[in-house]
N, C-alpha and C positions, 0 to 999 in steps of 0.2 A: 549130758548123761553122766550119772555118778560113776566114779572110778570103779565101784563094786560091780557095775554092769558093763562098762566099756572094756574092762580087762578080760572077762570071759568071751565077749564078742570078738576081740582081737585074737584071742587064743583059738577060737573056732575058725577065723579067717586065715590064720597063719599057714596051715598046711594046704589050703585050697589054692591051686595054681591059677595063673591067668590064661593059659592057653585054651581052656574050654570055651572062652568067650569068642575066639575066632571060629570055632565050629558052630556055636549057637548063632553067630552073626549071619550064617548062610540061610537060616530058617525063615526070617521075615521076607527077604526077596523071593525065596522059593515059594512061600505062601502066596505072594502077589502073582507070580507066574501061574501057579495052580488056579488062582482065582480068575486069571485072564482066560485060561482054557476052559474053565467052567462057566464063564459068562457072568461072574458075580461082581464085576468091578464097575457096574453102572453103564450109562450111555456113552461115556468117553473113557474107556479103560486106560488109555495111554496117559491121559491127564491124571487119572487116579493114581497110577503107578508113580508117575513123576512127582506128584505132590506128596505122596506117602513116603517115598524115599527121602525127600528133602526134610520132611517133618521128623522122621526117625533120626536123621543125622543131627538135627537141631537138638533133639532130646539128649543124644549122646554127648554133644558139645557141652550142654548145660550140666550133664552128669559129671563130665570131666572137670568142669570149673568148680563143681560142688565138693570135690574130694578134699580140698584144703579147708574150707569152712567146716565140713563135718569133722575133720580131724581136730581142728582147734576148739570147736564148741563141744562136741560129744566125746572126743578122745578116741574115736573109732577110725582106724586107718585103712583106706582103700588105695593107698599109694601104688602098690604093686600092680593094680589093675588099670591105672590111669593111662599107661601107654597103649594097652590093648583097646581101651575105650576110644582113645584118640584115633587109632588106626582103623577101627571099625567105622567110626564117624566119617573118616576120609573115604573109606570104601563106599559108604552109602552116598556121600556127596558125589563121588565119581559116577555111581550108577544113576543118580539123579540127573547129572549132566549128560550122560550118554543117552538116557531115555529122551531127554529134550532134543539132543542133536540128531539121533538116529531114527527115533520113532515119531517124534512130535513135529519138529520143523522140517527136517530132511533137506530142504533146499539150501545150498551153500550161500547163495546171495541173500536169502532171508535171514540166515544165521548171522552173517556179517552186519546186516542192517540192524538186527535186534541188539547186537553187541555194542552198537554205537548210539542207538536211539532210545532204548528202554532202560530207565534208571535201575529198576530192580534186577535186570539181567547184568548190568554193569557191576552193581554191588555184589551180586552172587559170584560172578566170575572173579572179581578182585579177591573175595574171600577164599575161593578155591586156589587161586595162584599163591596166596600167602600160606596156604596149608601144604602145598607141594613140598617145600624144603623140610617141613616138619615130618611129613610121612617118610621122606627119603632118609632122614637122619634118625628115625626112631628105631635104632638098633644098637647093640652093645659096641660094635666097632666104631660107629660115629661118635658115640658118647666118649669113648677113650681118646679118639683123635682130636675132637673139638674141645675137650676139657671144659673149662668154664664158659667158653663161647657157646657150648651146646645149650646151656640154660638161657643165655641171652637170645639165641636164635629162636628158641621155643616160646619166647614171650610174644611172638607173632600170633599165637593162638588168641590173644586178647583182642586185637583189632579185627581178626578174622571172625571171631564170635559176634562182635558188634555188627560187622557188615552182614553176617548171616541173619541176625535178628532184623536189621533194617530191610534186607531183601524180602523177608517174609511180610513185614509190615506194609511195604509198598506194593507187593505182589497182589494182595487181596484188594478187592474193590471196596471203596468207602472205608470208614473207620470201624474196625472190628476189634473187640477187646482181646480175643485170644492171641493174635500176633503181638499186640502191645504188651500183654502180660509176659510173653516169652522174652521180649526185648528188655522189659523191666527186670526180669529174673537174671538175665545176663549182666545187665548194668549193676544190679545189686551184688551179685557174686564177685564182680570185678572190684566194686567199691569196698568189699570186705578185705581186699588185699592192701588197701591204703594203710600207711603207717599208724594212723591214729585209731584204727578199728579194733585194736586189742593186741595182747601179747600172745606168743605161741605157748602152748601148754608144755609143761615139763615132760 
């Protein structure tokens, strides 16, 4: 994006705070609950809720990874929204997990069996575990206390994103292009961070 356009866009974004994202984040799950009571979620509403929450979480993870490429290529900065995007993504992943545990499987023995035998569940759980310390430390106090280690810790989002993409690819039956495209988008955004992909803009 030319500097003549990126400048005005950044000026428009500058006074817009990040906190409304947390309020807006409640609307999609509330919409699913409303659809559940209205009978609009198909023949298996629990699976619909479970999959939709996971898909929305993956969208947000990709959006968080896209912040840096957008800033470098277009000169538009969404950096102040990245933490909120990450926390909302974690919230959706947590709901995705709780729906699976409480509403879908329910039986503790079956849950333990799935955690050890189903590759896509193992990958998804590994991604969730990697994201826990990131969510816990996504606050100003942790940033001050951890210093440079905070940035090192939050590099865990990269393997977590890849694991999430693989979780989606293996979850669906057969070879489907949509999950593969999601995984390729994640890999592409991570590849953009490699040293030879370009310089940072002034």
